[in-house]
VMD Tcl script that builds the backbone (N, CA, C; Angstrom):
set m [mol new atoms 351]
animate dup $m
set s [atomselect $m all]
$s set {name element resname resid chain x y z} {
  {N N MET 1 A -30.858 30.835 56.981}
  {CA C MET 1 A -30.318 31.467 55.658}
  {C C MET 1 A -29.870 30.708 54.638}
  {N N ARG 2 A -30.368 30.867 53.211}
  {CA C ARG 2 A -30.135 30.006 52.439}
  {C C ARG 2 A -28.712 30.107 51.614}
  {N N ALA 3 A -28.093 28.986 51.193}
  {CA C ALA 3 A -26.738 29.249 50.560}
  {C C ALA 3 A -27.056 29.899 49.133}
  {N N HIS 4 A -26.520 30.836 48.677}
  {CA C HIS 4 A -26.705 31.340 47.234}
  {C C HIS 4 A -25.696 30.430 46.116}
  {N N ARG 5 A -26.209 29.838 45.383}
  {CA C ARG 5 A -25.856 29.139 44.125}
  {C C ARG 5 A -25.430 29.927 43.142}
  {N N SER 6 A -24.040 30.212 42.755}
  {CA C SER 6 A -23.972 30.996 41.537}
  {C C SER 6 A -24.062 30.404 40.239}
  {N N ALA 7 A -24.441 30.958 39.353}
  {CA C ALA 7 A -24.814 29.919 38.070}
  {C C ALA 7 A -23.328 29.707 37.335}
  {N N PRO 8 A -23.492 28.649 36.923}
  {CA C PRO 8 A -22.343 28.359 36.073}
  {C C PRO 8 A -21.821 29.264 34.943}
  {N N ALA 9 A -20.382 29.301 35.032}
  {CA C ALA 9 A -20.026 30.092 34.137}
  {C C ALA 9 A -20.401 29.642 32.552}
  {N N PRO 10 A -20.622 30.930 31.771}
  {CA C PRO 10 A -21.143 30.455 30.595}
  {C C PRO 10 A -19.770 29.774 29.756}
  {N N ALA 11 A -19.888 28.735 28.874}
  {CA C ALA 11 A -18.750 28.148 28.104}
  {C C ALA 11 A -18.350 29.036 27.016}
  {N N THR 12 A -17.281 29.253 26.708}
  {CA C THR 12 A -16.881 29.975 25.778}
  {C C THR 12 A -16.204 29.439 24.614}
  {N N ARG 13 A -16.698 30.044 23.265}
  {CA C ARG 13 A -15.696 29.150 22.295}
  {C C ARG 13 A -14.547 29.910 21.935}
  {N N LEU 14 A -13.321 29.232 21.768}
  {CA C LEU 14 A -12.280 29.896 21.271}
  {C C LEU 14 A -12.546 30.421 19.857}
  {N N ARG 15 A -12.024 31.860 19.470}
  {CA C ARG 15 A -12.318 32.147 18.199}
  {C C ARG 15 A -10.852 32.773 17.769}
  {N N LEU 16 A -10.523 32.434 16.732}
  {CA C LEU 16 A -8.966 32.817 16.212}
  {C C LEU 16 A -9.547 33.970 14.918}
  {N N THR 17 A -8.790 34.926 15.208}
  {CA C THR 17 A -8.782 35.881 14.208}
  {C C THR 17 A -8.143 35.241 12.989}
  {N N LEU 18 A -8.411 36.028 11.655}
  {CA C LEU 18 A -7.378 35.459 10.313}
  {C C LEU 18 A -6.032 35.667 10.907}
  {N N ARG 19 A -5.535 36.609 11.400}
  {CA C ARG 19 A -3.996 36.639 11.931}
  {C C ARG 19 A -3.853 35.447 12.447}
  {N N GLY 20 A -4.791 35.164 13.707}
  {CA C GLY 20 A -4.215 34.099 14.521}
  {C C GLY 20 A -4.384 32.771 13.996}
  {N N ARG 21 A -5.412 32.647 12.935}
  {CA C ARG 21 A -4.992 31.534 12.249}
  {C C ARG 21 A -3.443 31.208 11.512}
  {N N ARG 22 A -3.199 32.202 10.833}
  {CA C ARG 22 A -2.202 32.362 10.131}
  {C C ARG 22 A -1.022 32.083 10.978}
  {N N VAL 23 A -0.859 32.692 12.180}
  {CA C VAL 23 A 0.271 32.540 13.125}
  {C C VAL 23 A 0.284 30.831 13.447}
  {N N LEU 24 A -0.643 30.451 13.816}
  {CA C LEU 24 A -0.857 28.983 14.115}
  {C C LEU 24 A -0.474 27.952 12.986}
  {N N ALA 25 A -1.017 28.193 11.818}
  {CA C ALA 25 A -0.534 27.670 10.604}
  {C C ALA 25 A 0.942 27.581 10.476}
  {N N GLY 26 A 1.443 28.660 10.710}
  {CA C GLY 26 A 2.957 28.953 10.272}
  {C C GLY 26 A 3.623 28.324 11.530}
  {N N LEU 27 A 3.259 28.235 12.788}
  {CA C LEU 27 A 4.062 27.494 13.687}
  {C C LEU 27 A 3.759 25.829 13.558}
  {N N ALA 28 A 2.790 25.370 12.953}
  {CA C ALA 28 A 2.320 23.990 12.721}
  {C C ALA 28 A 3.338 23.563 11.632}
  {N N ALA 29 A 3.685 24.712 10.579}
  {CA C ALA 29 A 4.590 24.006 9.298}
  {C C ALA 29 A 6.022 24.840 9.585}
  {N N ALA 30 A 6.801 24.921 10.500}
  {CA C ALA 30 A 7.722 25.407 10.749}
  {C C ALA 30 A 8.886 24.158 10.759}
  {N N PRO 31 A 8.257 23.000 11.451}
  {CA C PRO 31 A 8.921 21.796 11.734}
  {C C PRO 31 A 9.505 21.545 10.394}
  {N N VAL 32 A 8.202 21.005 9.644}
  {CA C VAL 32 A 7.952 20.689 8.253}
  {C C VAL 32 A 9.080 21.287 7.270}
  {N N VAL 33 A 9.006 22.652 7.340}
  {CA C VAL 33 A 9.839 23.451 6.697}
  {C C VAL 33 A 11.410 23.314 6.735}
  {N N ALA 34 A 11.472 23.017 8.210}
  {CA C ALA 34 A 12.978 23.187 8.504}
  {C C ALA 34 A 13.261 21.474 8.191}
  {N N ALA 35 A 12.625 20.662 8.584}
  {CA C ALA 35 A 13.091 19.639 8.185}
  {C C ALA 35 A 13.266 19.222 6.408}
  {N N ILE 36 A 12.554 19.804 5.671}
  {CA C ILE 36 A 12.809 19.863 4.358}
  {C C ILE 36 A 14.009 20.705 3.930}
  {N N GLY 37 A 14.426 21.810 4.628}
  {CA C GLY 37 A 15.344 22.645 4.301}
  {C C GLY 37 A 16.823 21.955 4.570}
  {N N PHE 38 A 16.878 21.380 5.790}
  {CA C PHE 38 A 17.913 20.305 6.158}
  {C C PHE 38 A 18.158 19.428 5.417}
  {N N GLY 39 A 17.052 18.849 4.977}
  {CA C GLY 39 A 17.266 17.537 3.819}
  {C C GLY 39 A 17.823 18.221 2.481}
  {N N ALA 40 A 17.350 19.239 2.007}
  {CA C ALA 40 A 17.821 20.099 0.945}
  {C C ALA 40 A 19.311 20.227 1.129}
  {N N LEU 41 A 19.545 20.765 2.152}
  {CA C LEU 41 A 21.140 21.395 2.564}
  {C C LEU 41 A 22.012 20.087 2.446}
  {N N SER 42 A 21.646 18.916 3.004}
  {CA C SER 42 A 22.489 17.503 3.348}
  {C C SER 42 A 22.534 16.797 2.571}
  {N N GLY 43 A 21.241 17.162 1.511}
  {CA C GLY 43 A 21.128 15.958 0.599}
  {C C GLY 43 A 22.387 15.211 -0.340}
  {N N GLY 44 A 23.203 16.043 -0.555}
  {CA C GLY 44 A 24.514 15.704 -1.355}
  {C C GLY 44 A 25.462 15.175 -0.364}
  {N N ALA 45 A 25.494 15.314 0.850}
  {CA C ALA 45 A 26.307 14.469 1.792}
  {C C ALA 45 A 25.779 13.412 2.145}
  {N N ALA 46 A 24.580 13.070 2.273}
  {CA C ALA 46 A 24.157 11.904 2.399}
  {C C ALA 46 A 24.131 10.907 1.139}
  {N N LEU 47 A 24.379 11.561 0.111}
  {CA C LEU 47 A 24.159 10.420 -0.974}
  {C C LEU 47 A 25.663 9.989 -1.177}
  {N N ALA 48 A 26.649 10.887 -0.632}
  {CA C ALA 48 A 28.013 10.486 -0.859}
  {C C ALA 48 A 28.566 9.535 0.285}
  {N N SER 49 A 27.915 9.660 1.557}
  {CA C SER 49 A 28.161 8.819 2.432}
  {C C SER 49 A 27.134 7.515 2.655}
  {N N ARG 50 A 26.336 7.238 1.730}
  {CA C ARG 50 A 25.514 5.992 1.690}
  {C C ARG 50 A 26.369 4.965 1.810}
  {N N ALA 51 A 25.974 3.969 2.721}
  {CA C ALA 51 A 26.521 2.569 2.985}
  {C C ALA 51 A 26.429 1.672 2.018}
  {N N ASP 52 A 25.601 1.977 1.266}
  {CA C ASP 52 A 25.581 0.792 -0.095}
  {C C ASP 52 A 26.319 1.381 -1.488}
  {N N SER 53 A 26.948 2.360 -1.169}
  {CA C SER 53 A 28.008 2.674 -2.328}
  {C C SER 53 A 29.256 1.613 -2.599}
  {N N ALA 54 A 29.802 1.997 -3.675}
  {CA C ALA 54 A 30.886 1.179 -3.899}
  {C C ALA 54 A 32.265 1.224 -3.012}
  {N N PRO 55 A 32.740 0.506 -2.615}
  {CA C PRO 55 A 33.983 1.007 -2.033}
  {C C PRO 55 A 35.046 1.312 -3.078}
  {N N ALA 56 A 36.030 2.148 -2.707}
  {CA C ALA 56 A 37.223 2.805 -3.519}
  {C C ALA 56 A 37.714 1.542 -4.415}
  {N N GLY 57 A 38.216 2.014 -5.578}
  {CA C GLY 57 A 38.891 0.737 -6.060}
  {C C GLY 57 A 38.398 -0.289 -6.916}
  {N N THR 58 A 36.976 -0.337 -6.578}
  {CA C THR 58 A 36.108 -1.369 -7.406}
  {C C THR 58 A 35.377 -1.104 -8.514}
  {N N PHE 59 A 35.647 0.579 -9.016}
  {CA C PHE 59 A 35.482 0.596 -10.351}
  {C C PHE 59 A 36.269 1.321 -11.106}
  {N N ASP 60 A 35.946 1.673 -12.278}
  {CA C ASP 60 A 36.753 2.688 -13.190}
  {C C ASP 60 A 36.017 3.765 -13.830}
  {N N THR 61 A 36.663 4.497 -14.442}
  {CA C THR 61 A 35.620 5.570 -14.770}
  {C C THR 61 A 35.555 5.946 -16.400}
  {N N VAL 62 A 34.802 6.238 -17.219}
  {CA C VAL 62 A 34.883 6.455 -18.369}
  {C C VAL 62 A 34.083 8.019 -18.639}
  {N N THR 63 A 34.394 8.419 -19.721}
  {CA C THR 63 A 33.907 9.810 -20.090}
  {C C THR 63 A 32.695 9.794 -20.936}
  {N N VAL 64 A 31.895 10.110 -20.976}
  {CA C VAL 64 A 30.743 9.999 -22.193}
  {C C VAL 64 A 30.920 10.933 -23.188}
  {N N SER 65 A 30.871 10.677 -24.306}
  {CA C SER 65 A 31.347 11.301 -25.719}
  {C C SER 65 A 29.873 11.724 -26.233}
  {N N ALA 66 A 29.837 12.652 -26.899}
  {CA C ALA 66 A 28.686 13.180 -27.598}
  {C C ALA 66 A 27.987 12.335 -28.234}
  {N N GLY 67 A 26.482 12.014 -28.145}
  {CA C GLY 67 A 25.890 10.965 -28.832}
  {C C GLY 67 A 25.704 9.572 -28.109}
  {N N ASP 68 A 26.577 9.513 -26.833}
  {CA C ASP 68 A 26.753 7.987 -26.320}
  {C C ASP 68 A 25.404 7.844 -25.729}
  {N N SER 69 A 25.045 6.562 -25.747}
  {CA C SER 69 A 23.966 6.249 -24.464}
  {C C SER 69 A 24.522 5.313 -23.728}
  {N N LEU 70 A 23.729 4.877 -22.541}
  {CA C LEU 70 A 24.296 3.767 -21.697}
  {C C LEU 70 A 24.186 2.707 -22.431}
  {N N TRP 71 A 23.529 2.241 -23.161}
  {CA C TRP 71 A 23.481 0.853 -24.063}
  {C C TRP 71 A 24.858 0.764 -24.696}
  {N N GLU 72 A 24.950 1.950 -25.520}
  {CA C GLU 72 A 26.363 1.695 -26.467}
  {C C GLU 72 A 27.898 1.547 -25.233}
  {N N ILE 73 A 27.326 2.441 -24.106}
  {CA C ILE 73 A 28.581 2.332 -23.266}
  {C C ILE 73 A 28.781 0.982 -22.734}
  {N N ALA 74 A 27.817 0.428 -22.417}
  {CA C ALA 74 A 27.514 -1.020 -21.653}
  {C C ALA 74 A 28.109 -2.257 -22.677}
  {N N GLU 75 A 27.878 -2.115 -24.128}
  {CA C GLU 75 A 28.059 -2.911 -25.222}
  {C C GLU 75 A 29.777 -2.884 -25.165}
  {N N THR 76 A 30.225 -1.588 -25.159}
  {CA C THR 76 A 31.681 -1.135 -25.148}
  {C C THR 76 A 32.753 -1.880 -24.115}
  {N N VAL 77 A 32.135 -1.472 -22.737}
  {CA C VAL 77 A 32.930 -1.875 -21.928}
  {C C VAL 77 A 32.842 -3.402 -21.456}
  {N N ALA 78 A 31.555 -4.160 -21.805}
  {CA C ALA 78 A 31.432 -5.412 -21.497}
  {C C ALA 78 A 30.781 -6.293 -22.529}
  {N N PRO 79 A 31.557 -6.352 -23.939}
  {CA C PRO 79 A 31.044 -6.860 -24.895}
  {C C PRO 79 A 30.025 -8.477 -25.043}
  {N N GLU 80 A 30.869 -9.089 -23.946}
  {CA C GLU 80 A 30.195 -10.452 -23.560}
  {C C GLU 80 A 29.196 -10.421 -22.801}
  {N N ALA 81 A 28.871 -9.241 -21.936}
  {CA C ALA 81 A 27.754 -9.685 -20.981}
  {C C ALA 81 A 26.302 -8.935 -21.789}
  {N N ASP 82 A 25.388 -9.214 -20.971}
  {CA C ASP 82 A 23.894 -8.706 -21.467}
  {C C ASP 82 A 24.105 -7.328 -21.126}
  {N N PRO 83 A 23.803 -6.395 -22.147}
  {CA C PRO 83 A 23.760 -4.741 -21.842}
  {C C PRO 83 A 22.763 -4.476 -20.869}
  {N N ARG 84 A 21.509 -5.221 -20.849}
  {CA C ARG 84 A 20.522 -4.773 -19.799}
  {C C ARG 84 A 21.545 -4.876 -18.200}
  {N N ASP 85 A 22.288 -5.696 -17.907}
  {CA C ASP 85 A 22.887 -5.784 -16.902}
  {C C ASP 85 A 23.522 -4.910 -16.525}
  {N N VAL 86 A 24.270 -4.564 -17.579}
  {CA C VAL 86 A 25.455 -3.794 -17.328}
  {C C VAL 86 A 25.145 -2.244 -17.016}
  {N N VAL 87 A 23.867 -1.642 -17.741}
  {CA C VAL 87 A 23.498 -0.770 -17.869}
  {C C VAL 87 A 22.860 -0.348 -16.227}
  {N N ASP 88 A 22.124 -1.449 -15.746}
  {CA C ASP 88 A 21.460 -1.804 -14.233}
  {C C ASP 88 A 22.666 -1.147 -13.425}
  {N N GLU 89 A 23.877 -1.837 -13.607}
  {CA C GLU 89 A 24.733 -2.068 -12.692}
  {C C GLU 89 A 25.220 -0.402 -12.927}
  {N N ILE 90 A 25.418 0.045 -14.044}
  {CA C ILE 90 A 25.889 1.450 -14.311}
  {C C ILE 90 A 25.239 2.493 -13.394}
  {N N LEU 91 A 23.854 2.148 -13.825}
  {CA C LEU 91 A 22.680 3.308 -12.986}
  {C C LEU 91 A 22.878 3.040 -11.572}
  {N N HIS 92 A 22.916 1.919 -11.348}
  {CA C HIS 92 A 23.153 1.849 -9.557}
  {C C HIS 92 A 24.244 2.438 -9.228}
  {N N LEU 93 A 25.692 2.067 -9.635}
  {CA C LEU 93 A 26.808 2.484 -9.320}
  {C C LEU 93 A 27.139 3.997 -9.512}
  {N N ASN 94 A 26.213 4.655 -9.956}
  {CA C ASN 94 A 26.470 6.409 -10.294}
  {C C ASN 94 A 25.085 6.751 -9.562}
  {N N GLN 95 A 24.254 6.114 -9.034}
  {CA C GLN 95 A 23.278 6.495 -8.619}
  {C C GLN 95 A 22.458 7.422 -9.420}
  {N N LEU 96 A 21.854 6.867 -10.830}
  {CA C LEU 96 A 21.363 7.852 -11.491}
  {C C LEU 96 A 20.067 7.174 -11.410}
  {N N ARG 97 A 18.987 8.124 -11.801}
  {CA C ARG 97 A 17.310 7.560 -11.506}
  {C C ARG 97 A 16.848 7.059 -12.833}
  {N N ASP 98 A 17.710 7.643 -13.918}
  {CA C ASP 98 A 17.120 7.104 -15.498}
  {C C ASP 98 A 18.582 7.035 -16.208}
  {N N GLY 99 A 18.010 7.046 -17.348}
  {CA C GLY 99 A 19.181 6.885 -18.303}
  {C C GLY 99 A 19.646 8.175 -18.772}
  {N N VAL 100 A 19.665 8.965 -18.256}
  {CA C VAL 100 A 20.026 9.926 -19.231}
  {C C VAL 100 A 21.148 10.882 -18.743}
  {N N ILE 101 A 22.110 10.826 -19.632}
  {CA C ILE 101 A 23.704 11.337 -19.249}
  {C C ILE 101 A 24.053 12.384 -20.587}
  {N N ALA 102 A 25.050 12.912 -20.462}
  {CA C ALA 102 A 25.473 14.195 -21.006}
  {C C ALA 102 A 27.001 14.222 -21.439}
  {N N ALA 103 A 27.271 14.580 -22.522}
  {CA C ALA 103 A 28.568 14.487 -23.090}
  {C C ALA 103 A 29.339 15.415 -22.063}
  {N N GLY 104 A 30.592 14.914 -21.880}
  {CA C GLY 104 A 31.954 14.954 -20.772}
  {C C GLY 104 A 31.417 14.578 -19.376}
  {N N GLN 105 A 30.331 14.029 -19.185}
  {CA C GLN 105 A 30.040 13.358 -17.587}
  {C C GLN 105 A 30.794 12.219 -17.358}
  {N N GLN 106 A 31.471 11.642 -16.182}
  {CA C GLN 106 A 32.323 10.784 -15.996}
  {C C GLN 106 A 31.282 9.892 -15.338}
  {N N LEU 107 A 31.349 8.777 -15.740}
  {CA C LEU 107 A 30.475 7.712 -15.428}
  {C C LEU 107 A 31.251 6.542 -14.824}
  {N N ALA 108 A 31.251 5.811 -13.273}
  {CA C ALA 108 A 31.790 5.036 -12.732}
  {C C ALA 108 A 31.249 3.749 -13.481}
  {N N ILE 109 A 32.413 2.821 -14.034}
  {CA C ILE 109 A 32.137 1.797 -14.581}
  {C C ILE 109 A 32.643 0.230 -13.669}
  {N N PRO 110 A 31.643 -0.742 -13.210}
  {CA C PRO 110 A 32.074 -1.623 -11.982}
  {C C PRO 110 A 33.440 -2.201 -12.749}
  {N N ALA 111 A 34.372 -2.543 -11.784}
  {CA C ALA 111 A 35.486 -2.936 -11.890}
  {C C ALA 111 A 35.368 -4.309 -12.824}
  {N N ALA 112 A 34.285 -5.010 -12.648}
  {CA C ALA 112 A 34.182 -6.520 -13.305}
  {C C ALA 112 A 34.307 -6.249 -14.678}
  {N N TYR 113 A 33.844 -5.196 -15.140}
  {CA C TYR 113 A 33.861 -5.162 -16.951}
  {C C TYR 113 A 35.060 -4.120 -17.149}
  {N N SER 114 A 36.147 -3.914 -16.574}
  {CA C SER 114 A 37.404 -3.085 -16.561}
  {C C SER 114 A 37.961 -3.398 -17.482}
  {N N THR 115 A 38.608 -2.557 -18.112}
  {CA C THR 115 A 39.580 -3.117 -19.450}
  {C C THR 115 A 40.967 -3.233 -19.072}
  {N N ALA 116 A 41.078 -2.629 -17.788}
  {CA C ALA 116 A 42.736 -3.047 -17.343}
  {C C ALA 116 A 43.073 -4.502 -16.571}
  {N N GLY 117 A 41.577 -4.825 -16.206}
  {CA C GLY 117 A 41.653 -6.293 -15.380}
  {C C GLY 117 A 41.619 -7.417 -16.414}
}
mol reanalyze $m
mol bondsrecalc $m
mol representation Tube
mol addrep $m
């Protein structure tokens, strides 16, 4: 008697329907969306707790008046210093990305340029 050999099973390709592709894409994107949402919701707390921020008592504040610029504020609080350096320190201390300021805004001024000291 001869042993009967069965034919190998045909290989099948995985085919996804449009709905299946959408579900797979949604599952793949879910961690990214969750991470972005978490970052957006906790972004303010992260900035407030940054290790490189200035310790309390190392700066004074000034209120921006209408028409003020960072350059004018730098010249006012530190007339003897290079305004470029003062503007850079104000930007860093206040964690500003650009030099745009608004009237009524409170800006931290480094204590090195304090008028009280």
